[in-house]
N, C-alpha and C positions, 0 to 999 in steps of 0.2 A: 687669365691663362687659358690656353686651348684645352677644351674638354676632351679627354681621351678615354673616358669611361668605357670599359669593355674591350679596349684595344690591347693587342699584344705587341710588345717591342723587344727586339733582340739586339743587344749591345755587345760589340766585340771590344776587347781591351777594357773591360768593365771594372777591373779590380782597383783602379786608382785614377787620379787626374780627371780629365774630361769625362771619361766613361763612367766613373763612380758618381760624379756630380750629375751627369745626365740621368742615371738610374734613379737618383733621389727626386729629380724634377719630374720625370715621367710618372713615377708612383704618386707624387703629389697631384698630378693632373688626372689621376684615376686609372692609369694604365697598369697592366701586368708586365713584368720585365723578366726576360731570360738573360742572365748575366754570363758572358763568356770571357775567359782569360786563362792564361797558363798557370797563374799563381792561385792554386786551389784554396789555400788557407785564407788569404785576403778576400777571395770571392765568397767563401762561406760566411765570413764575418759580415760582409755587406748584405748578403741574402738574409742572414739572421736579423740584421738591423731593419730591413725592409719588410720582413714578415711574409705572410701568405701571398703577397703580390709578386714575390720574386722567387726564381729558382736559379741555382748556381750550376753551371755546366762547364767543367774544366775542358778547355779546347785550345789547340794550337792552330791558329788560322792559316798557317803555312801548309797545312795538310787538309786536302779537300774532303777526304772521308770523315774527318772530325767535324768540319763545318756542316756537311750534309747531315751527319748524325745529330748535331745540335739543333738543326732545323726540325728534324723528325721529333726529337724530344720536346721541343717547344710546342709544336702543334699537338702532340699527344697530351701534353700537360694542360695547355690553356685553350686548345681548340682552334687556334688561328695563329697566323703570323701577319700582322698588319704593317709593321714598321721595322726596317733593318737599319741600324746605325753602324756603319763601317768606321770604327774609331781606332782599332788596334794599329799601332805604328811604333817604329823604333827609328833612332837616328845614328846610334853607335854601330860601328866605329867611325868617328869623324877622322878623315884622313885624306891626304892629297892623292889624286889619281895615280901618280907615278910610283907611289909606294904602298898603295892600298892592297889589302889582302883579298884575293879574288873570292874565296869562299865566304868570308865575312860580308863582303860587298853584295854578293848574291843572296845572302840570307835576308838582308834588308829588303831586297826585291821580293823575296818569297813572302814576307809579312806585309809590307806596305802596298804592293801591287797585286801579287797573286792572291793574297788574303782578301782583298777587295773583290777581285774577280770571283773567287770561290764563294764569297757571301752572296753576290749577285746571282751566280749560277745556281746555287742551292735554293735561294729565296724566290726568285722570279717565277718559276713554274707554279709554286704554291700560291703566291699572290695572284698571279694571272688567273688561275683556276677559281679563285675566290672572288674575282671581279676587280682586283687591283690592290695596290699597297704603295707604301712610301719607302724609298731607299735614299738615305742621307749619308754622305761620305765626307769625312774630315779631310779637307784639302789644306793648302798652305800657300803663302806667297812664294815659297820655294818651288812650287809647280811652274812658275812663270819667270823666275829670275835665278840665274846661276849664282851659287854662293861657294866660296872657297872652302874646300874640305867636305862639302856636302853633296858630292856628285851622286851618291847612292840615294840620298833623301830627295834631292831635286828630281832625279830621273823617275823615282818611284811615285812621287806625288804628281808629276806631270802625267804619268801613265794613268794614275787613278782619276785625275781630272778628265782625261779622255774617256775613261770607262763610264763616268757619269753621263757624258754626252751621248755615248753609244747606248747606254741603258735607256735614256730618254728617247733617242731616235727609234729604237726597236720596241720599246715597251709602252710609250705614252698611249698609243691606240688601244692597248690592252689594260689600261687602268694604272700603269706604273707612273709614280711621281718620283723622279730622280733629280736630286739637287745636291750640290757641294756646299760645304761651309769652310771658309778660310777665316780662322779665328784670330789671326795675328799671334803675337807671343803671349803665352798663357803661363801662369805661375804653377808649373807642374814639375815632376821629377825630370822630364826631358830637358827643361830649361836649366836644371842644375848640371846635367851632363854637358850641355852646350857651354855653360859657364866654366866648368872645369877644363874643357878642351882648350880654352883661350884662343880659339881660332875664329876669326871673322868678326863682323860688326855686332852680330846678335850676342856673342859671348861678352862683349864689352858693355851691354846694357845693364843699368841698375835694376835690381829686383823690382823696384817700385814701378818700373815701366811696363811690367807684365800684368795683363788683366786676370781677374780671378776665374777659376774653372767653372763657376756657376754661370758666368756670362754665356759662353758657348753652349752650356747645358740648357739654359733658358731659350737660346736661339733655336736649338734643335727641336724643342717642344713647339715653338712658334712655327717652325717650318713644316710641321705636320698639318697646319691649318690652311684654309683657303686663301688667307692673305698672302701666302708665299707662292701661290700658283703662278704668278708672273715670273718666277725665277726657275721654272722647270727647265732642266737641261743646262742650267747655268750654275754660277757660284755666287754665294752670298758672302760678302766680306764684312767682318766686324770692325774693320778699320774705317768703314763708312759711317759717319755720324748720323746720317739720315736713316740708315738701317737700324742702328742702335736705338734711335727714337721710336721707330716702328715697333720694335720688340719690347721697348719699355726698359731698356738698360740705362743705368746712370752713365752720363758722359762727362 
């Protein structure tokens, strides 16, 4: 496992799913973690489980001032910010474009796209002043393929993928390592929401088709090491068996 002793990692959407699994993996690798999510109680429970290596910061990533404040608290508490994991994301409401609710559609953009931008905007100056840092963003196959009922998710993930490329273009010379991770379908609460919608091919998948949340979590830790440098500005897909083997995941 990549050694992250002394490093500080900030994870959005950390209260459950990939975010919570990532928090456990990063602490196991020696890192300190700042846990961000809207659900304060679940966040506090996870921080209690992880002990002194973790702090819980209730935060709505759709509000820039809250994200910027979380960065400040993280740096004041741990002395640095070395890794940002842009994980927070929603898919509901799944709906056809012609009957979609504009406000609800826009709120997905606020979280999945603006939330990623807000994380980068708040973290990059801190990282660059310290000589560099790593920004990892959870992407999706939906960033590259239109899916029925998922226009808000596809559009927001496509935008987030472009933000990763922009962060690399502007930040690599200043020490920023920006990479996306497309995990495929993961056994999380989001998949339950997709299943309940009954819309599209993903909703029809059997639960056994989804990978466990600790697979992308382990991938995120691996992406913080030099072996992932060949993917800067790009996207790593866990659908790729060769990638899984490099990370050491069961295939």
